[in-house]
C-alpha positions as CSV (number, residue, x, y, z in Angstrom):
1,M,-7.0,-8.7,30.1
2,S,-4.2,-9.6,27.8
3,A,-4.4,-9.1,24.0
4,T,-4.1,-12.9,23.5
5,N,-7.0,-13.6,25.9
6,L,-9.1,-10.9,24.2
7,V,-8.5,-12.5,20.8
8,I,-9.5,-15.9,22.2
9,L,-12.7,-14.5,23.7
10,A,-13.5,-12.7,20.4
11,V,-13.1,-15.9,18.4
12,S,-15.1,-18.0,20.9
13,L,-17.9,-15.4,20.8
14,L,-17.9,-15.5,17.1
15,V,-18.0,-19.3,17.0
16,D,-20.9,-19.4,19.4
17,F,-22.6,-16.6,17.5
18,T,-22.4,-18.2,14.0
19,S,-23.1,-21.7,15.2
20,A,-26.4,-20.4,16.6
21,G,-27.4,-19.5,13.0
22,V,-27.3,-15.7,13.5
23,P,-28.4,-14.0,10.3
24,L,-26.5,-11.0,9.0
25,P,-28.6,-9.8,6.1
26,R,-27.0,-6.4,5.7
27,Y,-23.5,-7.6,6.2
28,E,-24.1,-10.6,3.9
29,A,-25.3,-8.3,1.2
30,L,-22.3,-6.0,1.6
31,L,-19.9,-8.9,1.5
32,K,-21.5,-10.2,-1.6
33,E,-21.4,-6.8,-3.4
34,Q,-17.7,-6.1,-2.7
35,S,-15.4,-6.7,-5.6
36,A,-11.7,-7.6,-5.8
37,P,-9.2,-4.8,-6.5
38,S,-8.2,-4.3,-10.1
39,D,-4.6,-4.9,-9.2
40,P,-4.1,-8.3,-7.6
41,T,-1.0,-7.1,-5.7
42,L,-3.2,-4.6,-3.8
43,G,-5.5,-5.1,-0.9
44,L,-5.0,-6.6,2.6
45,Y,-8.4,-8.2,3.0
46,D,-10.2,-10.9,1.0
47,D,-13.5,-12.9,1.0
48,E,-12.5,-14.9,4.1
49,D,-12.5,-11.8,6.2
50,K,-15.6,-10.0,7.7
51,V,-14.1,-6.7,6.6
52,V,-16.3,-5.0,4.0
53,R,-14.0,-3.9,1.2
54,L,-14.8,-0.4,-0.1
55,T,-13.8,1.1,-3.4
56,V,-14.8,4.3,-5.2
57,N,-17.6,2.4,-6.7
58,N,-19.4,1.3,-3.5
59,F,-18.1,3.8,-0.9
60,N,-21.0,6.2,-0.8
61,A,-23.6,3.6,-1.1
62,T,-22.2,1.7,1.8
63,V,-21.2,4.3,4.4
64,V,-22.7,7.7,3.4
65,D,-26.2,8.6,4.5
66,Q,-27.0,5.1,5.7
67,N,-29.1,3.9,8.7
68,H,-26.1,2.2,10.3
69,G,-22.7,3.4,11.4
70,A,-19.4,2.3,9.9
71,L,-15.8,1.9,11.2
72,V,-13.7,2.6,8.1
73,E,-10.0,1.9,7.9
74,F,-8.2,4.0,5.3
75,Y,-5.0,2.1,4.6
76,N,-2.2,1.6,2.1
77,T,-1.2,-1.8,0.9
78,Y,2.5,-0.7,0.7
79,C,2.5,0.6,4.3
80,G,4.3,-1.8,6.6
81,H,2.4,-0.6,9.6
82,C,-0.9,-1.3,7.7
83,R,0.3,-4.8,7.0
84,R,1.1,-5.4,10.6
85,F,-2.2,-4.0,11.7
86,A,-4.3,-6.0,9.2
87,P,-4.5,-9.2,11.4
88,T,-5.7,-7.1,14.3
89,Y,-8.3,-5.5,12.1
90,K,-9.5,-8.8,10.9
91,T,-9.9,-10.0,14.5
92,L,-11.7,-6.9,15.3
93,S,-14.2,-7.5,12.4
94,D,-14.8,-11.0,13.7
95,H,-15.2,-9.7,17.3
96,L,-17.7,-7.0,16.3
97,L,-19.7,-9.1,13.8
98,P,-22.7,-9.3,16.2
99,W,-22.9,-5.5,16.0
100,S,-23.3,-5.5,12.2
101,E,-27.0,-4.5,12.2
102,V,-25.9,-1.2,13.8
103,L,-22.2,-0.9,12.8
104,I,-20.1,-2.5,10.0
105,V,-16.3,-2.8,9.9
106,A,-15.0,-1.7,6.5
107,A,-11.7,-0.7,4.8
108,I,-10.6,1.1,1.6
109,D,-7.2,0.7,0.0
110,C,-5.7,4.1,-0.8
111,A,-2.9,2.4,-2.7
112,A,-5.4,1.7,-5.4
113,E,-5.3,4.5,-8.0
114,E,-9.1,4.4,-8.5
115,N,-9.6,5.3,-4.9
116,N,-7.4,8.4,-5.0
117,G,-10.4,10.8,-5.0
118,V,-12.0,9.2,-2.0
119,C,-8.8,9.2,0.1
120,R,-8.0,12.8,-1.1
121,N,-11.5,14.1,-0.3
122,Y,-11.4,12.6,3.2
123,E,-8.1,14.3,3.9
124,V,-6.3,11.1,4.9
125,M,-2.9,12.2,6.1
126,G,-1.4,9.0,7.4
127,Y,-2.0,5.2,7.3
128,P,-3.7,3.4,8.8
129,T,-6.4,5.9,9.6
130,L,-9.6,4.8,11.5
131,R,-12.8,6.8,11.2
132,Y,-16.3,6.3,12.6
133,L,-19.0,7.4,10.2
134,G,-22.3,7.5,12.0
135,P,-25.8,6.8,10.6
136,G,-26.9,9.5,8.2
137,F,-23.3,10.6,7.8
138,Q,-22.7,13.3,5.2
139,P,-19.1,14.4,4.4
140,G,-18.4,18.1,4.4
141,P,-15.6,20.6,5.1
142,Q,-13.8,19.7,8.3
143,H,-16.3,16.8,8.7
144,Y,-14.9,13.5,7.5
145,G,-15.9,11.3,10.4
146,Q,-14.6,10.9,13.9
147,S,-11.0,9.7,14.2
148,L,-10.0,6.8,16.5
149,H,-6.5,7.2,17.8
150,T,-5.9,3.6,19.0
151,Q,-5.2,0.3,17.4
152,D,-6.0,-1.8,20.5
153,I,-9.1,-4.0,20.0
154,K,-10.5,-3.4,23.5
155,E,-10.0,0.4,23.2
156,I,-11.5,0.5,19.7
157,R,-14.5,-1.5,21.0
158,E,-15.1,0.8,23.9
159,T,-14.6,4.0,21.8
160,L,-17.1,2.8,19.2
161,A,-19.6,1.8,21.8
162,G,-19.5,5.3,23.2
163,M,-19.8,6.8,19.8
164,V,-22.8,4.6,18.8
165,A,-24.5,5.3,22.1
166,A,-24.0,9.0,21.7
167,E,-25.7,8.8,18.2
168,N,-28.8,7.3,19.9
169,L,-29.0,10.2,22.3
170,T,-28.4,13.0,19.8
171,S,-29.8,12.0,16.5
172,S,-32.6,10.0,14.9
173,H,-32.3,7.2,12.4
174,N,-34.6,4.6,10.8
175,N,-33.1,1.4,12.2
176,S,-35.3,-0.9,14.2
177,H,-32.3,-2.8,15.4
178,W,-30.7,0.2,17.1
179,P,-30.6,-0.4,20.9
180,N,-32.2,2.0,23.4
181,F,-29.1,3.5,25.0
182,H,-31.0,5.8,27.5
183,Y,-30.3,5.1,31.1
184,L,-33.0,3.8,33.4
185,S,-34.3,6.3,36.0
186,E,-36.1,6.2,39.3
187,N,-39.4,6.4,37.4
188,D,-38.8,3.0,35.6
189,S,-40.0,-0.3,36.9
190,A,-40.2,-3.9,35.9
191,S,-43.6,-3.3,34.2
192,S,-42.7,0.0,32.5
193,L,-39.7,-1.6,30.8
194,F,-41.9,-3.1,28.1
195,E,-43.8,0.1,27.3
196,G,-43.3,0.9,23.7
197,L,-41.7,-2.4,22.9
198,S,-43.1,-4.7,20.2
199,S,-44.8,-7.9,21.4
200,V,-41.8,-9.8,20.1
201,K,-39.7,-8.6,23.0
202,Q,-40.1,-11.1,25.8
203,Y,-37.2,-10.1,28.0
204,V,-35.3,-7.0,29.0
205,V,-31.7,-7.3,30.2
206,V,-30.7,-4.6,32.8
207,V,-27.0,-4.0,32.9
208,H,-25.2,-2.0,35.5
209,E,-22.7,0.2,33.8
210,P,-20.0,1.7,36.1
211,E,-19.3,5.4,35.5
212,N,-16.9,6.3,32.8
213,T,-17.3,3.0,31.1
214,T,-19.2,1.7,28.0
215,L,-19.9,-1.8,29.4
216,G,-23.7,-1.5,29.1
217,A,-23.5,-0.1,25.6
218,E,-21.2,-2.9,24.5
219,V,-23.6,-5.5,25.9
220,A,-26.5,-3.9,24.1
221,L,-24.7,-4.0,20.8
222,F,-23.6,-7.6,21.2
223,M,-27.3,-8.5,21.9
224,T,-28.8,-6.8,18.8
225,Q,-29.1,-10.2,17.1
226,W,-31.6,-11.5,19.7
227,P,-35.0,-10.4,18.5
228,T,-36.8,-11.3,21.7
229,V,-34.4,-9.4,24.0
230,S,-33.9,-5.7,24.7
231,V,-31.1,-4.2,26.8
232,R,-31.2,-1.2,29.1
233,R,-28.4,0.5,31.1
234,V,-28.4,1.7,34.7
235,V,-25.8,3.6,36.6
236,D,-27.7,4.8,39.7
237,P,-27.2,2.2,42.5
238,A,-30.6,3.0,43.9
239,V,-32.3,2.4,40.5
240,A,-30.2,-0.7,40.0
241,A,-31.5,-2.1,43.3
242,K,-35.1,-2.0,42.0
243,F,-33.9,-4.7,39.5
244,K,-32.1,-6.8,42.1
245,I,-28.8,-5.7,40.8
246,D,-25.8,-5.6,43.2
247,P,-23.0,-3.8,41.2
248,S,-20.3,-5.8,43.1
249,N,-21.8,-9.3,42.9
250,R,-24.7,-9.5,40.5
251,P,-24.3,-6.7,37.9
252,L,-27.0,-7.8,35.5
253,S,-30.6,-9.1,35.6
254,L,-33.2,-10.5,33.3
255,V,-36.8,-9.2,33.5
256,D,-39.7,-11.0,31.8
257,R,-43.2,-9.6,30.9
258,K,-44.6,-11.0,34.1
259,G,-42.4,-8.8,36.1
260,E,-40.1,-11.6,37.3
261,I,-36.6,-10.5,37.9
262,T,-33.5,-12.8,38.1
263,A,-30.1,-11.4,38.8
264,Y,-26.8,-13.0,37.6
265,A,-23.2,-12.8,38.5
266,A,-20.5,-12.2,35.9
267,E,-17.0,-10.9,35.5
268,P,-17.0,-7.1,35.0
269,N,-16.4,-7.0,31.2
270,S,-18.8,-7.2,28.2
271,E,-17.6,-10.5,26.9
272,S,-18.4,-12.2,30.3
273,Y,-21.8,-10.5,30.5
274,V,-22.7,-11.6,26.9
275,K,-21.6,-15.2,27.5
276,K,-23.6,-15.4,30.6
277,L,-26.7,-14.0,28.9
278,W,-26.4,-16.4,26.0
279,E,-26.0,-19.3,28.5
280,V,-29.2,-18.2,30.4
281,L,-31.2,-17.6,27.2
282,G,-30.1,-20.9,25.7
283,K,-31.5,-22.7,28.7
284,K,-34.8,-20.9,28.2
285,N,-34.8,-22.2,24.5
286,I,-34.5,-18.6,23.3
287,T,-32.5,-18.3,20.1
288,T,-31.2,-15.8,17.8
289,R,-32.8,-15.2,14.4
290,P,-33.1,-18.7,12.8
291,A,-31.5,-17.9,9.4
292,K,-28.0,-19.2,8.6
293,V,-25.1,-16.9,8.0
294,H,-23.9,-17.1,4.4
295,Q,-20.4,-16.0,3.7
296,P,-19.3,-15.6,0.1
297,L,-17.1,-18.3,-1.3
298,A,-13.5,-17.5,-0.5
299,T,-11.4,-16.7,-3.6
300,P,-7.7,-17.3,-3.4
301,P,-5.3,-14.4,-4.1
302,T,-4.9,-13.8,-7.8
303,K,-1.7,-15.3,-9.0
304,I,0.3,-13.0,-11.1
305,T,1.1,-14.5,-14.5
306,G,4.6,-15.7,-14.7
307,Q,5.3,-14.9,-11.0
308,N,7.4,-18.0,-10.4
309,E,9.4,-17.3,-13.5
310,L,10.0,-13.8,-12.2
311,I,11.2,-15.0,-8.8
312,N,13.5,-17.5,-10.4
313,E,15.0,-14.8,-12.6
314,V,15.6,-12.6,-9.6
315,H,17.2,-15.3,-7.6
316,R,19.5,-16.2,-10.5
317,N,20.5,-12.6,-11.0
318,K,20.1,-11.2,-7.5
319,H,22.1,-8.0,-8.2
320,F,20.4,-7.0,-11.4
321,V,18.5,-3.8,-11.4
322,Y,15.4,-4.0,-13.6
323,Q,13.9,-1.3,-15.8
324,A,10.4,-2.5,-14.9
325,D,10.9,-1.7,-11.2
326,L,12.2,1.8,-11.9
327,E,9.2,2.5,-14.1
328,Q,6.7,1.1,-11.5
329,A,8.2,3.3,-8.8
330,I,7.8,6.4,-10.9
331,R,4.3,5.6,-12.0
332,T,3.2,4.8,-8.4
333,V,4.7,8.0,-7.1
334,L,3.0,10.2,-9.7
335,H,-0.3,8.4,-10.0
336,N,-0.9,7.5,-6.4
337,E,1.3,9.1,-3.8
338,V,1.2,12.7,-5.1
339,S,-2.2,12.6,-6.7
340,K,-4.0,11.6,-3.6
341,V,-2.8,14.6,-1.6
342,G,-5.6,17.2,-1.2
343,E,-3.6,20.4,-1.1
344,I,0.1,20.7,-2.1
345,S,1.5,24.0,-0.8
346,G,4.4,25.4,1.2
347,E,7.0,22.7,2.0
348,K,5.1,20.1,0.1
349,L,5.0,22.1,-3.1
350,L,8.8,22.8,-2.8
351,A,9.4,19.1,-2.1
352,L,7.4,18.1,-5.2
353,Q,9.2,20.6,-7.4
354,R,12.6,19.4,-6.2
355,F,11.7,15.7,-6.7
356,L,10.5,16.4,-10.3
357,A,13.6,18.4,-11.1
358,V,15.9,15.5,-9.9
359,L,13.7,12.9,-11.7
360,Q,14.0,15.0,-14.9
361,R,17.8,15.0,-14.6
362,Y,18.2,11.3,-13.9
363,N,15.1,9.9,-15.7
364,P,15.4,6.2,-16.5
365,L,12.3,6.3,-18.8
366,G,12.4,6.4,-22.6
367,A,11.9,9.5,-24.9
368,N,8.2,9.8,-24.1
369,G,8.8,9.4,-20.4
370,H,11.4,12.1,-20.5
371,Q,8.9,14.5,-22.1
372,L,6.3,13.6,-19.6
373,V,8.5,14.3,-16.6
374,S,9.9,17.5,-18.1
375,K,6.4,18.9,-18.9
376,L,5.0,17.8,-15.6
377,K,7.9,19.6,-13.8
378,D,7.3,22.8,-15.8
379,Y,3.6,22.6,-14.9
380,V,4.3,22.3,-11.2
381,V,7.0,25.0,-11.1
382,Q,4.5,27.6,-12.4
383,F,2.6,27.3,-9.1
384,N,4.1,29.6,-6.4
385,E,1.6,29.0,-3.6
386,Q,-0.3,25.7,-4.1
387,V,-1.7,23.1,-6.5
388,S,-4.2,20.5,-5.6
389,G,-3.7,16.8,-6.0
390,S,-6.7,16.6,-8.3
391,Q,-5.1,19.3,-10.6
392,F,-1.8,17.4,-10.6
393,E,-3.6,14.1,-11.4
394,E,-5.6,15.7,-14.2
395,E,-2.5,17.2,-15.8
396,L,-0.6,13.9,-15.4
397,K,-3.3,12.0,-17.2
398,R,-3.6,14.7,-20.0
399,L,0.1,14.5,-20.6
400,E,0.2,10.7,-20.6
401,A,-2.7,10.6,-23.1
402,Q,-0.8,13.1,-25.3
403,L,2.5,11.3,-25.1
404,S,1.2,7.7,-25.0
405,P,2.7,5.2,-24.7
406,V,5.0,6.2,-21.9
407,Y,5.8,3.1,-19.8
408,S,7.5,0.1,-21.2
409,S,6.3,-2.2,-18.4
410,T,3.2,-2.6,-16.2
411,H,4.5,-4.9,-13.4
412,F,7.4,-5.4,-11.0
413,V,10.2,-7.8,-11.8
414,G,13.1,-7.5,-9.4
415,C,10.7,-6.2,-6.7
416,A,8.0,-8.8,-7.3
417,G,7.1,-10.6,-4.1
418,S,6.7,-14.3,-3.6
419,S,3.0,-13.6,-3.0
420,P,0.7,-10.6,-3.7
421,R,1.1,-7.7,-1.2
422,L,4.8,-8.4,-0.4
423,R,7.6,-6.1,-1.5
424,G,6.5,-4.2,-4.6
425,F,6.5,-0.4,-4.4
426,S,8.6,0.1,-1.3
427,C,11.3,-2.1,-2.9
428,S,11.1,-0.2,-6.2
429,L,11.3,3.2,-4.5
430,W,14.6,2.2,-2.8
431,T,15.8,1.0,-6.3
432,L,14.9,4.3,-7.9
433,F,16.7,6.5,-5.4
434,H,19.8,4.3,-5.4
435,F,19.8,4.6,-9.2
436,M,19.5,8.4,-9.1
437,T,22.3,8.8,-6.5
438,V,24.7,6.8,-8.7
439,Q,23.7,8.8,-11.8
440,A,24.2,12.0,-9.9
441,A,27.7,10.8,-8.8
442,N,28.6,10.2,-12.4
443,N,27.2,13.6,-13.6
444,E,29.8,16.4,-13.8
445,E,27.2,19.1,-14.5
446,S,25.7,19.2,-11.1
447,Q,27.9,19.8,-8.1
448,D,25.2,19.6,-5.4
449,P,26.0,16.5,-3.3
450,L,22.5,16.7,-1.6
451,E,20.3,17.1,-4.7
452,V,19.0,13.5,-4.7
453,L,19.0,13.0,-0.9
454,Q,17.2,16.3,-0.4
455,A,14.6,15.3,-3.0
456,M,14.2,11.9,-1.4
457,H,13.9,13.3,2.1
458,G,11.2,15.8,1.0
459,Y,9.2,13.2,-0.9
460,I,9.3,10.7,2.0
461,K,8.4,13.3,4.5
462,N,5.5,14.8,2.5
463,F,4.1,12.2,0.2
464,F,5.2,8.6,1.2
465,G,2.1,6.6,2.0
466,C,3.6,4.7,5.0
467,T,3.4,7.2,7.9
468,E,5.5,5.0,10.2
469,C,8.1,4.4,7.6
470,S,8.3,8.2,6.9
471,E,8.8,8.9,10.6
472,H,11.5,6.3,10.9
473,F,13.3,7.6,7.9
474,Q,13.2,11.2,9.1
475,A,14.6,10.2,12.5
476,M,17.3,8.1,10.9
477,A,18.2,10.9,8.4
478,S,18.7,13.3,11.3
479,R,20.7,10.9,13.3
480,R,22.9,10.0,10.4
481,K,23.4,13.7,9.6
482,I,22.0,13.6,6.0
483,W,22.6,17.4,5.6
484,S,26.3,17.0,6.2
485,V,27.1,14.7,3.3
486,P,30.2,16.3,1.7
487,N,30.1,15.0,-1.9
488,K,28.1,13.0,-4.4
489,E,29.9,9.7,-3.9
490,E,29.3,10.0,-0.1
491,A,25.7,10.5,-1.0
492,V,25.7,7.1,-2.7
493,L,27.2,5.5,0.4
494,W,24.9,7.4,2.8
495,L,21.8,5.9,1.1
496,W,23.4,2.5,1.0
497,A,24.2,2.6,4.8
498,A,20.7,3.9,5.5
499,H,19.1,1.1,3.5
500,N,21.1,-1.5,5.4
501,E,20.0,0.0,8.7
502,V,16.4,-0.3,7.6
503,N,17.0,-3.9,6.5
504,Q,18.4,-4.7,9.9
505,R,15.4,-3.1,11.7
506,L,12.8,-5.0,9.5
507,A,14.6,-8.4,9.5
508,G,12.2,-11.0,10.7
509,D,9.3,-8.5,10.6
510,A,5.8,-9.6,9.7
511,T,6.1,-7.6,6.4
512,E,9.3,-9.5,5.3
513,D,9.0,-11.7,2.3
514,P,10.4,-15.2,3.2
515,E,11.7,-15.6,-0.3
516,F,13.7,-12.4,0.0
517,P,14.9,-12.0,3.7
518,K,16.3,-8.6,4.8
519,K,20.0,-8.9,4.8
520,Q,23.0,-6.6,4.8
521,F,23.9,-5.7,1.3
522,P,26.0,-6.7,-0.6
523,A,26.5,-10.2,0.7
524,T,30.0,-11.7,0.9
525,D,29.2,-14.1,-2.0
526,S,28.4,-11.0,-4.2
527,C,31.3,-8.7,-3.2
528,S,33.9,-10.3,-1.0
529,E,36.2,-7.4,-1.4
530,C,33.5,-5.1,0.1
531,Y,34.4,-6.6,3.5
532,R,37.6,-5.8,5.3
533,T,36.9,-8.6,7.8
534,P,34.5,-11.6,7.5
535,A,30.9,-10.6,8.1
536,S,29.4,-11.9,11.4
537,K,26.8,-14.5,11.3
538,S,24.2,-11.9,12.3
539,E,25.3,-9.6,9.5
540,N,24.7,-6.6,11.7
541,L,25.8,-3.0,11.2
542,D,29.1,-3.7,13.0
543,I,30.6,-5.1,9.8
544,E,33.8,-3.4,8.8
545,W,33.1,-2.4,5.2
546,N,35.6,-1.5,2.5
547,K,33.6,1.5,1.3
548,S,35.7,2.0,-1.8
549,A,34.8,-1.4,-3.0
550,V,31.2,-0.9,-2.0
551,L,31.0,2.3,-4.0
552,A,32.5,0.6,-7.1
553,F,30.0,-2.2,-6.6
554,L,27.0,0.1,-6.4
555,K,28.2,2.2,-9.4
556,N,28.5,-1.0,-11.4
557,I,25.1,-2.5,-10.7
558,Y,23.2,0.8,-11.0
559,N,25.0,1.7,-14.2
560,P,22.3,2.6,-16.8
561,L,24.1,0.4,-19.4
562,F,23.6,-2.6,-17.2
563,I,19.9,-2.1,-16.3
564,S,18.1,-5.4,-17.2
565,R,15.1,-5.2,-19.5
566,Y,13.9,-8.6,-18.5
567,G,10.1,-8.6,-18.4
568,V,9.8,-5.3,-20.3
569,Q,6.8,-5.5,-22.7
570,R,7.6,-2.5,-25.0
571,E,11.3,-2.2,-25.3
572,E,10.9,0.0,-28.4
573,L,9.9,2.9,-26.1
574,L,13.4,2.9,-24.4
575,H,16.7,4.2,-25.5
576,P,18.9,1.6,-27.2
577,S,20.2,-0.9,-24.7
578,E,23.8,-1.9,-24.2
579,D,23.2,-5.1,-26.1
580,K,21.9,-3.3,-29.1
581,M,24.7,-0.8,-29.0
582,R,27.1,-3.7,-28.8
583,Q,25.5,-5.2,-31.9
584,K,26.0,-1.9,-33.7
585,R,29.6,-1.8,-32.6
586,Q,30.1,-5.4,-33.7
587,I,28.8,-4.5,-37.2
588,I,31.3,-1.6,-37.3
589,N,34.0,-3.9,-36.0
590,V,33.6,-6.1,-39.1
591,F,35.5,-3.4,-41.0
592,T,38.2,-2.8,-38.5
593,D,41.5,-4.4,-37.5
594,M,42.6,-7.3,-39.9
595,D,39.4,-7.3,-41.9
596,M,39.8,-3.5,-42.6
597,R,43.5,-4.0,-43.6
598,M,42.5,-6.8,-46.0
599,G,39.8,-4.5,-47.4
600,M,42.4,-1.8,-48.0
601,L,44.7,-4.3,-49.8
602,L,41.9,-5.5,-51.9
603,Y,41.1,-1.9,-52.8
604,A,44.7,-1.2,-53.7
605,F,44.9,-4.3,-55.8
606,C,41.8,-3.3,-57.7
607,I,43.2,0.1,-58.4
608,A,46.5,-1.4,-59.7
609,M,44.5,-3.8,-62.0
610,M,42.5,-0.9,-63.4
611,V,45.7,1.1,-64.1
612,L,47.3,-1.9,-65.8
613,A,44.2,-2.5,-67.9
614,F,44.2,1.1,-69.0
615,K,47.9,1.0,-70.1
616,L,47.4,-2.2,-72.1
617,F,44.4,-0.7,-73.9
618,A,46.3,2.5,-74.6
619,F,49.3,0.5,-76.0
620,K,47.2,-1.6,-78.2
621,G,45.6,1.5,-79.7
622,Y,49.0,3.0,-80.5
623,R,50.1,-0.1,-82.4
624,K,47.1,0.1,-84.7
625,K,47.8,3.6,-86.1
626,P,50.7,2.8,-88.5
627,Y,48.6,0.1,-90.1
628,G,45.9,2.5,-90.7
629,H,48.2,5.0,-92.5
630,D,49.5,2.1,-94.9
631,V,45.9,1.4,-95.9
632,L,45.2,5.0,-96.7
633,G,48.5,5.2,-98.6
634,K,47.5,2.2,-100.8
635,V,44.2,3.8,-101.5
């Protein structure tokens, strides 16, 4: 069955299911209790979805030591793979909604800082990660749920059905809705099927389950919302025959309390079985529980204040590099990417030490930010074997409290998306590393051409939250011979070319922001001299670049003197900007050139006048002396 047909079947099942007034008391409560993420740019699911949104505040109460199972997706909003998988996961949650009394579909965003501890404790090593947490689940060392290594809806459904059925056979739980997954045996009969069942159960569905499949378990889970119906599985053809089942033609039958058995034909898949049963039961005027499903009112994505103004600013000044983006990249790396890693040792520890050393050298933050990174680097360097993410996070928060305030901005500007969940951190991370390669190229103290590229490679390999992105980058770095870059200016160009390759690969991708399409950079209207020949319409990597012009262009736009402070909230935390320095120079220039010469002339004139006045006074005093002697003589 194709993926498209599967989605159509899932949606049709859901429509039939909800239109019948199926109640979902547990799911309804969970959906009501969930809260929106603190950061409106985070989170891939909202109130319109059937995915239960987990946070540190409701995680344990929802999936730990409960009488139901849970499929939990650990994801990262900034992860492109997670964004592409989100529509599939939403469809899955719709598809498995009838299972909700036994299993819920949930997700937690590991990009949210408040969830660091949960994602760290569950040793999430890549995104998205799917885990099944069974009823009564308790986390412990080496026990953080069962991993699912597929993202195909059909395969996930089959895997979960097998896991849930196994729970029934190996553990006990207090859930009256849990199906009986034991297989029928030769000792069972039409009359014995109802032994031990409540009087509410009027029918038992017997489903033939081919070996090495979960078809019967899936049907049982889809039928949990029918209070008068129970489902049993059978694999033995001889036992199946007792219930008029012919595995090839009539693979399921309906048994009532009078012992009457009716077999039915259906296509050999769970959706077909369920639709057939709903059709039969509907004709018998048998319904699901009569309550109406109540979904919480949908809330539109939170609009970031001034978002339109930010986007207009970026479009007007499309090659500006913004201080706010550099700071957001650093803050996210420290608070979320590094802090959520459980154990930082070996290669990871060396990568973190190198990253902090490079960040210290080419730090775009203000004075307090420089102290923060310097002290944080010194803290990490003292560990020779390992440091935990929780230790790193604790020290980071202690230093920030001691040096507060550190950051001049709390939001993206140049990397702000046209809607929440687009661009953001990944954009700002590219910006930060471009900035540092340019600073390194202009720094005569360090002669290592690989210092920034090596720090970047180590960070992306060991800490970057997008697993797929990390793998792509590592493969590209090897193919592009990152370790053979000969000098610091070539390092600037290596990163530029690598970024253009990524832009080409992701152009038109589901993660692309339509307001900011992925194009080759710089465009001809920004740097015509960067092209030796006119760029092709497809703007592919076959463009013949004038790399000398490209290098000059990059050095210009990533020059610290030209970093834009648009959108910065606390500019006083930063070093004096070019504008302020220019104002100081202008004040000094008032006394230079012609104005300075006029001042000197005025000064000389004043000195001459003082000398003249002194001489006149002295001469007048000399004339008075003879007159005084005459007076004395007369006396």
